[in-house]
C-alpha positions in Angstrom: 0.0 0.0 0.0 1.3 3.4 -0.9 2.2 5.7 2.0 -0.5 8.2 1.5 -3.2 5.4 1.5 -1.7 4.0 4.7 -1.9 7.5 6.3 -5.6 7.7 5.1 -6.4 4.2 6.7 -4.5 5.1 9.9 -6.5 8.3 10.2 -9.7 6.4 9.6 -8.7 3.6 12.2 -8.1 6.5 14.8 -11.5 7.9 14.1 -13.2 4.5 14.5 -11.2 3.8 17.8 -12.3 7.2 19.3 -15.9 6.8 18.4 -18.3 4.4 20.2 -20.5 4.2 17.1 -20.2 4.2 13.2 -22.9 4.9 10.7 -22.6 4.1 7.0 -24.9 6.2 4.6 -25.2 6.2 0.8 -24.7 9.8 -0.3 -25.4 9.3 -4.1 -26.9 12.3 -5.6 -26.3 14.7 -2.6 -25.2 18.1 -3.8 -22.3 20.2 -2.1 -24.6 22.5 -0.4 -26.5 19.5 1.1 -23.3 18.0 2.3 -22.3 21.2 3.9 -25.8 21.5 5.6 -25.6 18.0 6.9 -22.0 18.3 8.2 -23.1 21.5 10.0 -26.2 19.7 11.6 -24.1 16.7 12.6 -21.4 19.0 14.1 -24.1 20.1 16.6 -24.3 16.7 18.0 -20.6 16.2 18.1 -20.7 13.9 15.0 -18.5 14.0 12.0 -19.3 13.0 8.3 -16.4 11.6 6.3 -16.2 10.5 2.6 -13.7 7.7 2.2 -13.1 5.0 -0.4 -15.1 1.8 0.7 -11.9 -0.3 0.6 -10.2 2.0 3.1 -13.2 1.6 5.5 -13.0 -2.2 5.1 -9.3 -2.3 5.7 -9.6 -0.1 9.0 -12.7 -2.0 10.2 -11.0 -5.3 9.7 -7.9 -4.1 11.5 -9.9 -3.0 14.6 -12.0 -6.3 14.6 -15.2 -4.5 13.8 -18.0 -6.4 12.4 -18.1 -7.1 8.7 -19.7 -4.3 6.8 -18.9 -5.5 3.2 -22.7 -5.8 2.4 -23.2 -2.2 3.3 -20.1 -1.0 1.5 -21.3 -0.8 -2.0 -21.5 2.4 -4.0 -20.9 6.0 -2.7 -20.7 5.8 1.0 -20.0 8.4 3.8 -19.2 7.4 7.5 -20.5 9.2 10.5 -18.5 9.0 13.6 -18.8 10.9 16.9 -17.6 10.9 20.5 -21.0 10.9 22.3 -24.5 9.9 21.3 -25.4 7.7 18.4 -29.1 8.6 18.9 -28.5 12.3 18.2 -26.4 11.6 15.2 -29.0 9.1 13.8 -31.9 11.6 14.4 -30.0 14.2 12.4 -29.6 11.7 9.5 -33.2 10.7 9.7 -34.6 14.2 9.8 -32.1 15.3 6.9 -33.2 12.1 4.8 -36.9 13.1 5.4 -36.2 16.6 4.0 -34.1 15.8 1.2 -34.5 12.0 0.5 -30.7 11.7 0.9 -28.6 10.1 2.5 -29.8 6.6 2.8 -28.7 4.9 6.0 -27.3 1.5 5.2 -25.8 0.1 8.4 -24.1 1.0 11.6 -21.7 -0.4 14.3 -22.5 0.4 18.1 -20.0 -0.7 20.7 -18.7 -3.3 18.2 -22.1 -4.8 17.4 -23.4 -4.5 13.8 -26.7 -2.6 13.3 -28.9 -2.7 10.2 -30.6 0.3 8.8 -33.9 -0.4 10.6 -32.0 -0.5 13.9 -30.2 2.7 13.3 -33.6 4.3 12.4 -35.0 2.8 15.7 -32.0 4.7 17.7 -33.1 7.8 15.9 -36.6 7.6 17.5 -35.1 7.4 21.0 -35.1 10.5 23.1 -31.9 12.3 23.6 -29.4 11.2 26.2 -30.2 14.5 28.3 -33.8 13.7 28.2 -33.3 10.1 29.3 -31.1 11.2 32.2 -33.7 13.7 33.4 -36.4 11.0 33.2 -34.2 8.8 35.2 -33.5 11.5 37.7 -37.2 12.2 38.1 -37.9 8.4 38.8 -35.2 8.4 41.4 -36.3 11.6 43.2 -40.1 10.7 43.2 -40.0 8.5 46.2 -37.8 10.9 48.1 -40.0 13.8 47.3 -43.2 11.9 48.4 -41.5 10.9 51.7 -40.5 14.5 52.4 -44.1 15.4 51.7 -45.5 12.9 54.1 -43.1 14.0 56.8 -44.0 17.6 56.3 -47.8 17.1 56.4 -48.5 16.8 60.2 -46.7 20.2 60.8 -48.6 21.7 57.8 -52.0 20.4 59.1 -51.3 21.8 62.5 -50.3 25.2 61.1 -53.6 25.3 58.9 -55.7 24.4 62.1 -53.9 27.1 64.2 -54.5 29.7 61.4 -58.0 28.6 61.0 -58.6 29.2 64.8 -56.7 32.5 64.7 -58.9 33.7 61.9 -62.0 32.4 63.7 -61.2 34.3 67.0 -60.3 37.6 65.0 -63.8 37.5 63.4 
């Protein structure tokens, strides 16, 4: 392999290692302004879109022991990687595909497990990580909140009775 190709594969390998997920999307027919818009939207979620030859993707994935993506790597493909949330990146791709009918999500990898296109779309339908964390926090705090309310109720009831008695004697 020529040195410049080895450098590309090394760069791709480092992207794959630094990302807990990978999404393969077919970008056939997309224009440059669409690409720029999609990259901007993905950057907001901490994800990056890279256009790389399929053979380089295969080599980098094989060297890292990732699942075989050979069936998805046909045609013009772009790879989405990121440091954080696959759901947010999948959601951006899903919304963008609804608006412009491109790109077509073909496959993905999450924590070294292969995902098909339907599974990636299912991840897009999940709430964001922050929403899930807030829901979990609400569930964890609910019993404590009810417990404090129960402990506070006798004192509040006594205060209401005394206030009612004070109002009655003032009248």
